[in-house]
N, C-alpha and C positions, 0 to 999 in steps of 0.2 A: 167771679164766675157764678152763674146761676145753675142749679142742679135740680133735676126731677128724679125722685126716687120712684121706681116703677115696679109695681106688682103686675103680674100678667093674668093669672086666673082670677076671674071676677072683675077685672079692669079692662083688659084687651080681649076678653071673651065674656060670655054671660050665660045664664041658664037659658035665656031667650035665644041666644045665638045657637046653642046646641039643640034646642027644641026645634027651631026653624030648619037647621041642617038635617035633622032626623026626619022631619016631615017632608023634606025635599028629596030624601033618599041619599043624602050626601054622607060620606064617611068622614070622620074627624079623628084620624089616628094622631098619636102624640106628635108634637112639633108644629110646624107652620100652619097646618090645617086647623089648629085650635086657636088661631088668632083671627079676630074679626077686622076686616079692612075698614069698616065704618069707625071702629074705635081708634084705629091707627090714624085715620084722617083727622080726628079730633086732637090726638096727641101731636100730629104734625103742625096743626094750627098753633098750638101752644109753643112749640119749638120755634116756629117762624116768628111769632110775636115777641118772644122773650130771648131768643138766642141761647136757650138753656141746653145743657148737656144732660145725658141720661145715665143714671146709675141703677143697675138692676138690683132690686131688693126681693124679688120673687124667689120662691123656692126653685124655679127653673134655673137659677144661677148655680144650683148644686148638681144639676143634671147635664147642662149644656155649657160649652165654653162661650166666652163673649163673642167670638167670631161666628159660632153657630147661631147664637141668638141674633146677632146683627143680620146675618143672611136670612134667617126666618122672617124677621121684621121687614127687611128690604123686599122680600117676596110679596109683602102686603103693602108696598109703596112707602115704607118708612123713610123719612128724609134725615133723621137725626143721627147722632153718634152715641153709641154705648161706650162710655169711657171707663167704666169699672163696675164692680159688683160689691155689695156690702159683705162684711165678713160673716161667716157662719159661727154663731155662738150658741151651741146646743142648749136648749132649756131656757134661753133668754127670749124675751119678746122682740119682735121685728123693730120696734122703736128703739130698743137698746142697740141693735146692730147698726141702725142708721146713725144714732148718736156717736157710736164708736168711730164710724167712718168719717163723720164730720169733724171729730176731734183730730183726726189724722190729716185733714185737708183744710187748713186755715185759709186757703185761697177762695173758698166758697163764700160768696157775699150774701146769697139768699138761696133758699131751697123750698121745695114742696114735695110732699109724699102722697102718692095715690095708693090706696089699699082698700080691700073689701073686708078686712079683718078689724078686730077691736083691740089689737095690741100696740097701737100707736095712738098718740093723742097730741094735743097742742095746736097752736095757731098755724102751723105749717102743714097740717094734715088735712087731706080732702078724702072723705069716706065715699066709696063708690058701692052702690047696691049691686051685689053679684047677680041678682036676677035680671038686671038691665045693662050692666057694663058702663063704660065711659061715655059721657054725654056732654053736650055743650055747657050745661050749668057747671059741671066740674071744671071744665077748661076756663070758664069765666072766673070762678073762685080761685083757681090756681094762678091765673094771670095777675089777679089783684095781689095775691101773696107774693108773687115774684116782682111786683112793682110796676105792672103795666095796667093802666086804668081800663 
């Protein structure tokens, strides 16, 4: 099984997204309004190309249930499946939470992690600039990591 570890803030939204929404007079209250459909489209392409499942590593996993997150993403045309969330290990970097989840799931054959932070590293990590959010180049890098040329 292939897995995408997904951060939301800075990945499925961006500074530019919030700036453009404010300029258009749109409100972005917490929840689905803070998810950019354009970023979800890029994520969908990766899911289609790799048949990967999604594990939420975002701090949103501490606020919302998987069902709520799935519904929010689907409202933005998300086609994937949220299968789980990483454990919360207070004081530990996100990369450690991902590593713990992977240790408990030997069925994972390959994985990639999207994040705008700097507490993950390694060959399976794709850093996303929070100013711009998820873009095609990130999807191309992730597809290669997941074994799709």
